[in-house]
C-alpha positions as MATLAB code, in Angstrom:
seq = 'MASSDPYRVFNFLIEIEGLVIGGFSECSGLQVETELFEYREGGLNEYMHNFVGSTKYTPLVLKHGLTSNDGLWDWHQRIVSQGVNQGIKRLNGTIYLLDQQRNQAKVWNFKQAFPYKWTGPELRADSSEVAFESVELVHRGLNQVRV';
ca = [
       0.000    0.000    0.000;
       1.455    3.363   -1.053;
       1.558    6.124    1.508;
       0.574    9.666    0.630;
       1.910   12.932    1.935;
      -0.374   15.041    4.146;
      -2.125   17.966    2.493;
      -0.808   21.479    3.073;
      -3.173   23.860    4.884;
      -2.338   26.937    2.780;
      -3.922   25.583   -0.404;
      -7.693   26.098   -0.119;
     -10.670   27.873   -1.675;
     -14.012   28.938   -0.231;
     -17.226   29.526   -2.169;
     -20.331   31.131   -0.711;
     -23.287   31.183   -3.042;
     -23.973   34.541   -4.585;
     -21.219   36.375   -2.695;
     -18.136   37.594   -4.506;
     -15.481   37.934   -1.829;
     -12.067   36.947   -3.143;
      -9.552   34.615   -1.592;
      -9.331   33.915    2.110;
      -6.071   33.690    3.988;
      -7.463   31.676    6.878;
     -10.396   29.400    7.630;
     -10.958   27.873   11.052;
     -13.855   26.230   12.849;
     -14.065   22.994   10.881;
     -15.356   21.162   13.904;
     -18.301   18.899   14.655;
     -18.993   17.728   18.181;
     -21.620   15.265   19.354;
     -22.664   15.515   22.986;
     -22.014   12.505   25.147;
     -24.182   11.551   28.102;
     -22.740    9.201   30.675;
     -24.918    7.028   32.866;
     -23.665    5.012   35.793;
     -25.684    1.862   36.315;
     -26.101    0.849   39.949;
     -23.884   -2.091   40.901;
     -21.829   -1.865   37.693;
     -18.342   -0.533   38.444;
     -16.354   -1.640   35.358;
     -17.666    1.016   32.969;
     -20.252    3.724   32.431;
     -22.903    3.671   29.735;
     -22.433    6.345   27.037;
     -25.356    7.779   25.091;
     -25.292   10.091   22.092;
     -26.861   13.547   22.395;
     -27.267   16.352   19.896;
     -24.555   17.471   17.482;
     -23.245   21.021   17.401;
     -21.228   22.836   14.783;
     -18.562   25.367   15.656;
     -18.840   28.717   13.839;
     -16.578   29.098   10.813;
     -14.093   31.963   10.992;
     -12.995   33.334    7.617;
     -10.179   35.895    7.349;
      -8.755   37.768    4.398;
      -6.939   40.908    3.453;
      -9.173   43.979    3.452;
      -9.872   45.295   -0.054;
     -12.418   47.573   -1.708;
     -14.780   44.577   -1.983;
     -17.321   44.954    0.841;
     -19.163   41.638    0.357;
     -18.656   40.360    3.913;
     -19.443   43.723    5.497;
     -22.592   44.151    3.380;
     -23.828   40.640    4.207;
     -23.330   41.258    7.919;
     -25.013   44.672    7.725;
     -28.098   43.144    6.079;
     -28.330   40.842    9.111;
     -27.913   43.820   11.472;
     -30.561   45.934    9.761;
     -33.128   43.277    8.873;
     -32.379   40.315   11.108;
     -31.976   36.737   10.022;
     -35.595   35.975   10.901;
     -36.891   38.810    8.704;
     -36.257   37.234    5.331;
     -32.460   37.344    5.073;
     -31.464   34.285    3.147;
     -29.026   31.949    4.813;
     -26.335   30.938    2.338;
     -24.671   27.614    1.612;
     -20.963   27.323    1.000;
     -18.121   24.992    0.200;
     -14.556   24.749    1.479;
     -12.054   23.082   -0.857;
      -8.687   21.803    0.351;
      -6.409   21.417   -2.678;
      -3.472   19.112   -3.262;
      -0.112   20.245   -4.655;
      -1.461   20.125   -8.227;
      -4.424   22.319   -7.116;
      -6.901   19.459   -7.503;
      -9.665   19.031   -4.952;
      -8.387   16.771   -2.167;
     -11.061   17.327    0.500;
     -14.384   19.133    0.234;
     -16.694   20.292    3.020;
     -20.136   21.828    2.521;
     -21.782   24.040    5.110;
     -25.512   24.774    5.126;
     -27.627   27.839    5.797;
     -24.919   30.118    7.142;
     -25.138   33.740    8.172;
     -22.560   36.091    9.693;
     -23.047   36.930   13.340;
     -19.722   38.686   13.879;
     -17.540   40.894   11.692;
     -14.091   42.042   12.845;
     -12.149   44.770   11.110;
      -8.411   45.339   10.999;
      -6.211   46.559   13.810;
      -5.027   49.957   12.637;
      -1.581   50.972   13.859;
       0.578   53.810   12.545;
       3.813   51.954   13.378;
       3.052   48.873   11.249;
       3.152   48.009    7.556;
       1.225   44.723    7.899;
      -1.717   43.832    5.675;
      -5.116   44.919    7.020;
      -7.356   41.897    7.646;
     -11.070   41.501    8.183;
     -12.800   38.408    9.488;
     -16.339   37.159    9.617;
     -17.766   34.410   11.815;
     -20.521   32.294   10.328;
     -22.987   30.156   12.201;
     -24.411   27.349   10.122;
     -26.737   24.370   10.268;
     -24.408   21.571    9.345;
     -21.075   20.582    7.923;
     -20.517   17.514    5.813;
     -17.535   16.128    3.955;
     -18.001   15.247    0.307;
     -16.074   12.296   -1.122;
     -13.851   13.513   -3.957;
];
């Protein structure tokens, strides 16, 4: 059986339906956690029973260099002004991890996301670093697609 090298984390793309944003420099929050309930049965000391609870999805955090494109800001401001329960459409998206030849290696889809937090750049007169913005998205599910 041939072994394969691990994928590099810098080679990824993110698509969010209907939103032109540009490339992201960082994506975090790819996490799914299922609650675990433990039950100790009387008289049984060797182990505890484990039962599955609900599953929760960690918010996705997307960061990129600040440009003249205000897609993330505008999306968040529509939520602020109208509210997600007042007809703002939740959007679906896809995260692509690419291999060294830029082919899709891993693909994750997230469902019905909306931004609940936008963070602008830290502005400092003594720095020449790139200005970054980030947005945090809550969503209703994350699944991995077989490539």
